[in-house]
N, C-alpha and C positions, 0 to 999 in steps of 0.2 A: 811472465807467461801462466808459471806453475800457480799462482794465487787465483788465477781465473778457472782452473780445474777442480780447486777442492771446494768442498761444498760450506755453507753457512755454517760459523760455530754453533754446538749444539743449544738450544734454549734459545735463540733469536729468532725462531719462529711462531713459538710460541705466547710470544709477550702482547702480540694484539688481540683486541676483543673481535669478537665472531657476530656479526649482528644475525639475530633470530635463531641463534644457537644456545639453547640451555645453558647456565652458568655451571649446573653441578656436572653436566656432561663433559663441558672445556676442561673443567678442575680435574677431572679425572684423568682424562685422555692427556691432559698437559704433563700431570704427575707421571702417567707411563711413560710418556715420551721422554722426559727428564731422568727418569731410572734406568730406561734402556741406555741412553747416552751414558750414564756413570757406572753402571754393572752391564755392559754389552756382553762381556764375556759369561756371565751367569745366564744371560737370557740365551744367548746361543747354545750353552750347554742343556736350559731346560729345552730347548725346542728338539736338540739331538735326541735326548732321552725321550721323548715323547715320540719321536719319529722311530726312534730303535722299537719301544713298547709297541706301536702300533704296528709297525712293519714285520716284527717277530711274531706277534698273532696271525698276519696273512700268512704268514711263512710256515704255519703248521699246516695249511691245507693241503689237499692230494695233489700229487703231482700230475701234469697233465702232458701230451702225449711229446711235444719236443723236450720238455725237462726230462724225462726218462732217459731219452740219449745222453744226456749230460748225468746222469745218476749213475748208468750202467756204464759208462767211458770211464769215469772218474775213479769209479769203483775198483777197476781193474787193479792187479799187484803194484803197479808202479806208474808213474809219471810218461816213463818210455811206451811201456805197454799199451798205455791208452793213446799215445800218440800213433804207435804203430796201427793200433785198431781204426783211426781216423785215416791214415794214410792208404790202409786196404778197402776203405768205402765206407765205414761204420757211420760217418757223419762229417760236416763241410767247413767246420769252422777251425782256425788255427790253434795253436797249442795252448795259450794263455788260459782261457777257461775251463780245460780240462785239469790243468796242473794246480790253478788256484781252487777248484772244487776238490781235488783230490786232496791236497793238504788240510782243507776244512773239513772232510769227511774222518781224517786223520783225526782230528784237536776235537771237534764239535761231535761226530758220530755221522754213520753212513744214514742219514735219514732227511726228511724233508727239511728241514730247517738247517741241518748243519751244512745241508747241498745248496740252501740258499744264501749263507753266510756271507759267500764275495759278493754277490750283487746287492745285498743289504748295505754292505760296506762301501761299495763303489757307488752307490746315490747318496750314502751321506756324504761323502767328498763332492757330491755336487753342490750340497745345500752349503758347506762350509765355504766352497771356491767362490759362489756365488756372492754370498756376503762379503769374503775380504775384496772382490773386486769392486761391488758395489759401494762398499762403505768410504772407500776413497773419494769416491765423486758425488754421492748424493746423500752421505750421514748414515748413521747407523741403523735408524728407524727404518728409513727407506730400501736399507739396504736389508733388513730384515724380511719386508715383504718382496722383495726380487726372489730372496732365497726360498720364498714359500711359494712361489707360482710352480716349481715342477710339483710340488706336491698336492696340489689341486687340479693338475693337467691329466692327460692320458699318460704321460710319461711315469706317474707314480706306480702303475701297474708293473711297471716292470722292475721295481725295485726288490720285489719279492719273488721274481721269476728267475730260474736256475738257468740261465741261457747268458749270451753276448752282452746284451742292450745295455746293463745297467755297468757293466765293466766297461764298456766304449763310453760312455757318457762320463764316468769316474775319470778315465785316463783323460779326455778331453778337457772337462773342467780341471784338472791338474796341471794339464798344459797351458791352458787358456791363462789359470790365476798365475803362474810361474812367466809368463810371457809379458804379464802386465809389472811384475814383480822386477822382472830382469831389465824391463826397459826404462824402469825408474829408479833404478838403485843402482849404487854405486859396488857394492859388495853383492856382486849378481852372480859367483860360481854357482852356488846352490839352486838356485832359481834357474838356470840355464842345463843343470842337470835334471831338473823338474820338468822342463820344457822335453828333452827326451825321454827320460821315463814316463811321462804322460801320454804322449804320442806312441812309444812303444807299445805300452800296454792295449791301447786302442787298436793298434793297428793289431797286434797279436791276439786280438778277440775276435773280430770278424774284418774279413775282408773290402767290405765296402767303407771303413773307416777311414781309406784312402780320401776319401771326401774331405776329411778334415785338413788336407792342404787348401781347400778354398778360402775357410777364414783366415789360417794362420799366413797364408801367402798375401790375401788381401791387404791384411793388418800392416805386415811389415812393410810391403811394399808402399802402403801411403806412409809409413813410419819414414823410411828411407826420402820419399818424396819432400815430405815437410823438415827432414833434417837435412836434407841435399849431401847425404852420404850413406853408404852401405855398414850397417852394422853387422859384420862377417859372423861376430860370435853366435848371434842369433841363428842365421842360416845354417851355420854349423850345427847348432844344436838341434834343427830340424832336421836335417839330415843325417844327424846320427842315429836317428829313429827308423830309417829306411831297410835295415837288413832284415827287418821282422818281413818285409814283400818277398824274400825268399823262401817261403812258407808258402806262398800262394798259388804259383804255375799249376800243383799238382791237384790245389783243391777247386780251383776257377774250372781246370779241364773236365773233372766228376762232376760240376755243378750243373753246368749246362743250363739247360730252361728246363727240369724235371718238373719243379713244383708251379711252374708258370701259371698252369690250368687254377690252381688254389689263388695265388696272387698277382692276376696279370696286372702288368702295367700299363696306363692309359692315358690319355690327354684330360681327362675330368681330373685326375689326381693332382693337377697342378693348381684346381681352384680348392679340391676339398681336402687336400693336405693339412693344411693348417687349420682347419675348424676340426680335422680330427684328432690333431696333438692338443687342441685346447680342450676338447671332449665337455666333460662336464664341467670343467673350470670355466668354461667361456661365461655362464650368466654371473658368477661371481666375478670374474676381472671386469664385466660390463658395470655390475653394480657398484665395483670399488672404485672405478674412474667417474661415476657419477658421484659417487659421496665425497671424493675429491675435489671436482670442480666445484662442487656445493658449497664446501666448508670453506676451501681456498678463494672463492668468489667473494666472501662474508669478512673477510680481515682485512681487506683493503691494503695488503700486501702488494708492494711492487713484483711483476712478474720475474720469475728468475730465468735466469739464461739456460743454455743447454750444455750441462757440465761435462760432456763425454769429448773426448780428444779426436779428432778426425783419423787416426788411425784406429782406435778402439769402435769408431761407428762403424768401419771399413770390415773389421772383424765381425760386428754384429749383422752388416749386411751379408758377408761370405757365409756366416752360418743358417741365416736364413735364407740362403738360397740351395743348402746341400739338396734339400729335397729335389727343387729343380731339375739339378745337376744328376741325381740319381736316377730321377723319373725318365728323363730324356735318353739316359744310358742304357736303362734296361728296356726300352721303347725300342731303342735302336739294335741293340744286341738279342733281344727276345728272352732275355734273363728275367727273373722275380722279383718282385718289388714288393714290399711292407713296410707299413707307417714307422714300424721301430729299424728301418735300417736306417733311416734318416733323423732318426730322434734326437740328433745332437742341436738339431735345430730350436728345439727346447732351450739350449742355452743362450741363444740369440734373443729369444722372445723373452726370457727372464730379464736378462739385461736392459733391453729395451724397456719392456713394464716397470723396471725399476726407476728409468730416467724418466717416462713419461708420466709414472705415479707423483715424483718428484715436482715434476714441472706443473701437472693439472693442477694441484692443489699450492703452487708459487710457495713452495718450499716448507708450509705449514706442517710441523711433525705433529702436531694434534691428529690432523687428517690421516697421517701415517699410522697414526698409531689405532686410529678407527680401523684403517683397512687391515691392518695386521691381526687385531683381534676377529676380523671378519673372515681373515683366510685359515685361522685357526680353527673358526667353528666350521669352515667347508672341510677344512683335512678331518677332524673330527666326526663331523655326521654321519659319512658313510660307515664309520666305524662302529658307531654306537648303535645304528640302526641293524646292522649285521648282527650285532651281539643280542638286542632283542628280538630280531627275526630267530637267529640261530637256537635261541631259548624256546623260542614259542614251537619249532620246527621240530626239535628233540623232543619234546613232550607230546608233541601230537600224533609223532611218526613212531615212537615207541609202543608196541603192540604185540600180541600173540600173532602166528601165522594163522591164515585160514586154514580152515581141514582141508586135504588134499595138497598144500602148498608150502614150501619149504620157508623158512627164515634166511634169507640169506643176507649178509652185510657185506657190501661192496660199495666202498666209502665213494659218493658222487655219484652210484647207480642203482638207487632205491629201487627203482621198478623192477629191479631182477628179482625183489623179493617175492614177486608174484608168481614166478616160475612154480607150476605143479611138480609136485614130487616125482622123483624119478633119475633115470643116468640118458635120458635122450639127449642128444648134442644139441651145443649152444653156439649158434653161427652168430659172429658178429661182424656185419655187415658194412660196419662204419669204418673205416680203416684207421683211423686215428684212435677208435675207440679198442679195438683188440689190442693195442700196448696196454692199456689201462686198466682195462677189465683184468686182463692177464697178469697183470702185476697186484692188485691190489685183492682178487677175488680169493677165495680160502680157497684149500688144497682141491676138496671134492668138487669145486665149480670149476677151477683152472682145469682141471683133468678131463673136461666134457667141452671146452672151447675149442673153436675152430675158426680158421680164415680161410675161405675159399678164394681160388683164382681160377678166372677163364680170360685168357688176353682178347680173345676174338669179340665176346661180351662185353667186355670193359671198353674196348675202344668203340664197339656198335653203340652203346645206350651212354657213354660218357667222355670218349674222346681222350680217354687216359687210362695208362697202365701203372700208374702211380703208386698203387697200392698193391699191386696183383703179384711181384714178384720180389720185394723188397725183405720181408719180414723174414724168410727163409736165411736170409745169408747172414741176418742178425745173430742168430742164434749162435755162432761162433764166440760172441761176445757177451750176450743177454741171456740170463737165463730166461727163456721163454718156455713156460710149461703147457700152452695149449698147442695145438696141432695144425698142419698145413693140408690142404686136398684139393685138388682138381675137383671142378665142380661138378662134371660128369661122373667122374668116379664115386664123389660122394654122394650123390644123388641115386646111384645104382646100389649103394650099399645102406643107406638108411631110410627106410620107410616113413620114418616122423621125427623132427626136429623144432626148434625153437630158434627165431632169426630175432635180433635186437640191432637196432639200427636207428639213424635220425632220419625224420622224415623229409626233411629239407638238404640232406646229403649229395651233392651233385655228382660224385663217385660212386654211391652206392648201386651197381648195376643189377644185385641181386633179385630183388622185388620186380625188376622189369623181365628178367629171363624167365622169372617162374610164373609171371601171366603170361609172357610169351608162348610158353609150355603149356598152361592151362593148368597149374597144378595150384589146388586150393590154398588159399591161405587164410587164419584167421585171427582176428585181433584180442590178445588177451589183456593187453593193458598200454596205456600210453601216459606219458607226463611228460609235459612242455614239449619239446620236437623229438621225444625218445617213443619209440614204439617196439612193444614186445608182442610177436606173432608166432602162432603154430602153424607149423607146415604139415600136410598129410601127402606123402606122394601116392599117386594112385598104380595099383601093383600092373595094371595096363595102360599104358600111354601110347 
């Protein structure tokens, strides 16, 4: 039985000619395939080096709203202080995220890249684990192709984000490869510990990681059926990770449906989720399949069989069903759902595609080499484009301030450079932008920042008070330099001020309130969806 599960010996698939394919191309692809089989460790190392270089470059970008929560909490004096802040309401994740980032900041520095190192490492674990799982079934070339899948999909965007997503993926990947090794190895004590550690990391990173029970339970139940016995040691390894759930009750009680207006679950997500996780990688995956089918059909090779055992097939199906379960759960409970909460499905997608690629080309590793090169290009292309665009924008945007305007450098917010000189207040009307601008603005600008609150107006115009009462409570842990004020008090005290907001922000109630009170607003500048406005309050209203 075991022999049916193993891939064909390396090199077998390259020996047959391919009709209508240039000999020079075939020779190059054949040499690459043979070299990968001979020096697979070197190629995997090169892939990881390229991943770390590109991802570290992405990791230098400015923090966005959610990441600043991680940054500030992890920067507290100790891990216990960070967890105490979370328990008191500073954030909603279990402790592993803050512990990992706290340690990383101590080693690499409390800055953008140092804060993102745990996520970068977690995503690297995904690449290695996928390769290890696939190479046993479809050979080293197609294992490389499958390991590349997360790098060209939406999942890769989270590799350099200082939140829980990459940690959950890394933990799930560790548990996945450990489960495969534990179920096929005689010396498996270390792999059983790997199952527990991987699931523990995932569960201690985000509460929705409990959905990982679906693929692991499905896979092991199928294995029990096929073996006609229960492997209790594996189930014990699963159970040993569950003490992490003790952190959940307090977090879930506070989370409620506070952010459900931003990420509402809906029935349409059952259909759109899989397109969302494929993202920009979908055309590349489709092109890869066409290449494989075309090359595979010209070798005259006998179609290869499906090399995935039934229990691993059950695991893949379970992983792909994670979003279905989470969407149904959030719809039933009124909780928030975002794509990243079910991103573990990308592991199932990568394994499935690794096998599909292998079968589409009838196991021809020359075709696999072509797809590997395609995916490497797809991974590097956005990075190279970003370099070119960044070089162009840096030269085009470096200019002296216009007369009467201040030259303000706020990373990510170039429109603020159009602010007229003076000390008038700057109201950040888009909730998520306030924390970001406050973090990056120079002191003289941060001192002018305001976040206004008016619960009645917020409910009237947006149906939510998500950003109207949360920031002030964060000042116990976050060094926020801006100010907070009630709308009515602020309007009474200031004759003129500036407003910075997003034109498409559904929670920015301020402009609607100003319009209702017939307070004139003048556009100073716009860039993308960002608006910079000047407001002058009439003396008699």
